[in-house]
C-alpha distance (Angstrom), angle and dihedral (degrees) to the residues before:
residue distance angle dihedral
M1 . . .
K2 3.81 . .
P3 3.79 129.1 .
L4 3.81 117.0 -91.4
A5 3.78 113.8 -93.6
V6 3.81 128.4 -138.7
G7 3.78 108.7 -90.1
E8 3.76 93.6 26.8
M9 3.81 115.2 131.1
L10 3.79 126.1 -138.5
T11 3.78 137.5 173.6
L12 3.79 110.6 -129.3
G13 3.78 128.9 -154.6
D14 3.81 93.5 -81.8
E15 3.84 88.3 62.3
V16 3.82 90.5 -114.6
E17 3.75 118.8 131.0
Y18 3.84 116.6 -124.1
V19 3.76 135.9 -177.4
V20 3.76 125.7 -140.2
M21 3.78 106.3 -112.8
S22 3.77 101.5 174.8
R23 3.77 144.7 -13.1
L24 3.76 134.7 -149.3
N25 3.77 141.3 171.2
H26 3.80 117.8 -137.4
N27 3.80 127.2 163.1
N28 3.77 90.0 -3.1
K29 3.83 92.2 -58.2
D30 3.77 124.4 116.5
Y31 3.82 109.8 -136.9
I32 3.76 124.4 -165.8
L33 3.82 125.7 -160.3
F34 3.80 112.2 -149.1
A35 3.81 128.6 -173.1
N36 3.79 126.2 -160.5
I37 3.78 110.4 -109.2
D38 3.81 93.1 -138.1
N39 3.81 95.6 38.5
P40 3.78 114.9 30.5
E41 3.84 90.6 -172.8
D42 3.82 87.8 65.8
I43 3.76 102.5 86.8
V44 3.81 131.3 176.5
V45 3.82 130.0 -169.2
R46 3.84 119.0 -157.6
I47 3.79 134.8 173.3
E48 3.87 113.1 -120.9
K49 3.76 115.2 -138.3
F50 3.78 134.6 164.4
E51 3.77 118.9 -140.6
N52 3.76 119.6 177.3
N53 3.85 88.3 -10.5
E54 3.82 90.4 -58.8
L55 3.83 125.8 118.8
C56 3.80 114.5 -113.8
L57 3.77 121.2 -175.1
M58 3.79 110.8 -157.0
G59 3.79 129.6 -163.0
L60 3.79 120.0 -120.8
E61 3.76 121.0 -96.6
N62 3.79 98.5 -118.8
S63 3.75 147.0 -23.6
D64 3.87 92.0 -84.5
E65 3.84 91.2 58.1
F66 3.87 88.4 46.7
D67 3.77 92.4 51.5
S68 3.76 93.9 45.5
V69 3.80 94.5 49.8
L70 3.80 93.1 43.2
K71 3.78 88.4 56.7
L72 3.80 90.1 50.7
F73 3.83 89.1 51.2
G74 3.83 89.4 50.4
D75 3.84 91.4 49.0
Q76 3.78 89.8 49.2
I77 3.77 92.2 51.5
N78 3.79 93.9 46.4
N79 3.83 90.8 50.0
S80 3.74 91.5 53.4
L81 3.88 93.5 55.7
């Protein structure tokens, strides 16, 4: 199994289709920023892990981790402009 690529689409547990908008590695964790295909303002951040060669998308620990990672994604996007 390979890591999800930017632009790849995936249906998450809520049966909503999301697209990978960005990826980053921070503190040895691979974070993925997803946006809802039908509502781009609906974003989700997950940690990408591989267990037994299968992709697992884990939720974040708490709102502080979410806020911190979201700021890093914002910085990453601003630096690419």
